[in-house]
N, C-alpha and C positions, 0 to 999 in steps of 0.2 A: 630558536623562537618557535612559539606554538602557532598552529593553524588549524582551521576547521574546514572540511570539505563536505558538501551535501551532494549525495549521488542519487539520481533518479534512474528509472529504467530507460526512458527515452521513447519517442514515438516517431513513426513515419510522417505524422501530421505535424507540420510546422506550428500550427495554431496550438496544439496540445503542449508542445515543448515551450511555447511562449507563455502559456499559463503557468507552467512550473517555474520558469524564470521569474515572472512577476511575483509569484508567491514566495519563492526562496529569497528574493531580494528584500522582502519584508522581514523574513527571518533574520537575515544578515544585518539589517538595520537595528535589530534589538539585541544582537550579540555583542559581547565585549571582546571577542577574539581579535587580535591584532591583524591576522591574515585570514581571509576567508575566500572560498571559491566554490563553484558548483560544477557538476559534470553529469554526463549521461553514460550509461553502460552500453547502450546500443542506439543506432539510428540517428544520432545527433551529436553535435559537438558543442562545447569541448567534451572530449572523452574523459574517462576516469584518469588515464595516464596523463593527458594534457592538463587536467586540473591539479594533479600532484606536481607536475613540472612547473606550473605557474607558482605554486606555493614555495617550491624549492628556490626558484629564481628570486623570490622576495625574502629569502633567508630562513625559511622554515626547515627545521630538522626533526620536529616532533608534530605529527599531524593526526588529528582526530577525524575519523571517517564516520559520517552519519548516513546510513542507507535510508533514503526516503521511500521505503517500501511498506506496504500495509502489513505483510506477514513474512515470516522467514520462508526461504525457498532456495532453489538452486542458485539464483542470481545473488541473493544476499549471503548465502552460506558458502558458496564455492566460487562463483564467477568474479565477484569483487575482490575477495581475498587473493585469488590467483593474479589479478591485475596488480595488486599491491606488492606481490613478491618480486616484481620487476625493479623494486627500489630497496635493495638490501641495506643501504646506509641510512634509511629513514626509520625512525621509531614511529610506528603506527598504533593508534588506539582505535578500537573498532566498536561502534555502537550497535544496539539492537534495532531492528525495524520497529515501526510504530506499534504493532502488536495489539494485544488486548488492553484496553484502557477505558475508563468511564467516559472520556472525551469522545472516543469513537462510537460508543453506544449512544451517547447523546445526539451525535450527528445523525445516526441511523434513525433514531426516534423522530427527529425533525424531518428527515426525508420522507418518512411514512406519512407524517401529518400533512406535509405539503401536497402529497398525492391524494389526500382525502381519507386516509385510513382512520376508521373510527372505533376499531376493536369490537365490531359486531360479530355475532355468532357465525355468520356466513362469510366472514372475511378471514383470510389466511395470508401468511407472509412467506415468500421464498427468497432467502438470502443467497445470492449467486456470487461466487468468487472465481478467480482465475483457475485455481487448482494447482497442485504441486506434487512432485514425487517425494517430497520431504515430509515425513509423518508429523513432525512438529507443526507444520502449517495447518494441517487438518485439525489437530488438537486445539490450536488457538482459534481456528475458525468456529469450531463447535462451542468453545467457551464464549466467544463473541455472541453467537446465536442464543446461548443460554442467558447471557446478560440482557439481551434484547427482549427475550421472552418474559423476563421478570418485569421489564419496564412497560410492555404493551399488553400484558395479560393475555397473550395469544401465542400459541405454539408457532415457533419460527422454524420452518424447514430449511435445509441447506442443500445446495447443488453447486456444480462447477461447470466451467466452459471446456476445460481441456482434460479433465479426469473424472471418473465415476464418483458420485452419481451425477449424470449429466442433467442439465437444467430442463431439457425438453422432456426427458423421462419423468423427472420429478413433477413437473407441471401437469403432465398427462394424468397423474394419479390423484391430483387434487380436484376431483370433479365436483360439480354443484357448489362451487365456492368462488367468491371473488378473490382472485389471486393478485397480491401486490408483489411484483418483481422488484427486488431491492439489489441493484448492482453494486458490489463491493469493489469498486475500481477507483484509482486516481486518474489514470489514463484510460478512458473508456475505449478510445480508438474505434475500430469497426465492430467490436464485440456487441455493443448495444444495438447497432443496426442489424446485425446477424440474429440476435436474440428476438428482436421484434418481428423479423421476417419469418423465422422458424416457428415461433410461438403463435403466429397468426393462424396456423393450421390446427392449433389445439383448441378444442371446444371450451367454452366458459368465458367468464368476464375477467380479462387480464389487464392490469394497470401497471404501467412502468413508473417507478420512482426515479428521481435523479440519482446519479452515482454520488459517492462520497465527495469526489473531486478535491480541489485544494481549498478546503474550508479553513478560514483563518483561525478557527479554534484549535487547529492542529499545531499551530506555531508553538505554544507552550509545551506541547508534548515532544516536539522536535528538540526544544531546548533541554527538556528533561533527559532525553536519550543522549544528548551530547554530554551532559553533566555526569551521567552514569559511567562513562568510560574512563574517568580520571584514574590514573595509575594502573590501567589495564593494558598491558603490552600485547599487541596483536601477534597471534600465532596462527598460521593457516590450519594447523592440525586441529585447532579448536572447532573448525567449521566444516571439516570434511564429513560427508555423510554417505551412507550406502546408497 
């Protein structure tokens, strides 16, 4: 029997995990899969392994894993596949993270508009992501920024929280401009608080937009990612990266 599992990163903040659960339950309501479950990679339960065990207990032997992550990275490419290797008797099909898509660009455009962005000459955008050691993540992030640039007719700069170019360094270079900080996060956690505190020391007019969050427009994209994995058998070697 087939099953689908939706996996998120997980947060130390119970409220953030609750938002994911509320969101993914809406996804599950629209799915035709006979067996469905969700889980977290870190900080919360059910864990990825517990979600798989739940599906097996319900008779699943063929499981589609949908990583609800914005971009590819160590978690999506290595950590989750490593968890799945614990179940050698189960056939896994593995989906891509949300990645670059018109839906994500549309949400970012709306986040800017909500913050008052008007596309004026003295306005600029700094798109801030988590950062990853996986080169593919940076490539996709830059593609996302390019797509956003086309929509807002303004150059979109990029920076990261955990890897260069760091957001504080990037913001410091954008002098004499109104900077719209656009956090590219599902779970913002303490990152947004940290960014606001550190960028308070940077001169200039800085406006924070809301993060992407669990916008309901992502639901059809998750369904699309789940459908794309049909007939693709999971192999850990496909996801190992240097």
